matplotlib code that plots the C-alpha trace (Angstrom):
import matplotlib.pyplot as plt

x = [-19.6, -21.9, -24.5, -24.5, -25.0, -27.9, -29.6, -29.2, -30.6, -33.7, -34.3, -33.9, -36.3, -38.8, -38.5, -39.5, -36.1, -35.5, -32.1, -30.7, -27.5, -24.9, -21.1, -19.0, -20.0, -22.1, -25.8, -27.0, -30.5, -32.8, -34.7, -36.9, -35.6, -36.9, -38.3, -35.5, -32.3, -28.8, -29.2, -32.2, -30.4, -27.2, -29.3, -30.9, -27.5, -25.9, -28.4, -26.5, -28.1, -29.1, -26.7, -23.8, -24.5, -21.6, -20.4, -20.1, -21.3, -20.8, -22.1, -21.6, -23.2, -23.8, -26.4, -25.8, -27.8, -25.9, -23.7, -20.2, -17.5, -16.9]
y = [-26.7, -29.7, -28.0, -24.9, -27.0, -28.9, -25.5, -24.4, -27.7, -27.3, -23.8, -25.0, -27.8, -25.4, -23.2, -26.1, -27.1, -30.8, -31.8, -34.6, -35.0, -33.2, -33.5, -31.9, -28.3, -28.3, -29.1, -30.6, -29.6, -30.9, -27.8, -27.6, -25.0, -21.5, -22.2, -20.8, -18.8, -19.3, -16.0, -17.3, -20.5, -18.5, -16.1, -19.1, -20.7, -17.5, -17.0, -17.1, -19.4, -17.5, -19.6, -18.4, -14.7, -12.7, -15.5, -14.3, -16.9, -16.9, -19.2, -19.7, -22.0, -22.9, -24.6, -27.6, -30.5, -33.1, -33.3, -32.1, -30.3, -26.6]
z = [44.4, 44.4, 46.6, 44.4, 41.3, 43.0, 43.9, 40.3, 39.0, 41.3, 39.9, 36.3, 36.9, 38.5, 35.5, 33.3, 31.8, 31.2, 32.7, 30.6, 32.7, 34.7, 34.7, 37.4, 37.2, 34.0, 33.3, 30.0, 29.0, 26.3, 25.0, 21.9, 19.4, 20.0, 23.5, 25.7, 25.6, 26.9, 28.7, 30.6, 31.6, 32.7, 34.7, 36.6, 37.1, 38.5, 41.3, 44.5, 47.2, 50.4, 52.4, 50.1, 50.3, 48.7, 46.5, 42.9, 40.4, 36.6, 33.9, 30.2, 27.8, 24.2, 22.0, 19.8, 18.4, 20.4, 23.6, 23.2, 25.3, 24.5]

ax = plt.figure().add_subplot(projection="3d")
ax.plot(x, y, z, "-o")
ax.set_aspect("equal")
plt.show()
């Protein structure tokens, strides 16, 4: 799970997202209003690494003005 999260974090960084922190299986991003969408982030998070072919990944997220658990 850690390796999959790291792969996703690298893709998010490459896409220009500022990762503020990560906790277990979640990533916290600091994104200016109106510059991105949850759908875009989820799409990046759900990309299966080549070395894990066949693994089905899913992601969910939400927007808020400060860090909180869903």
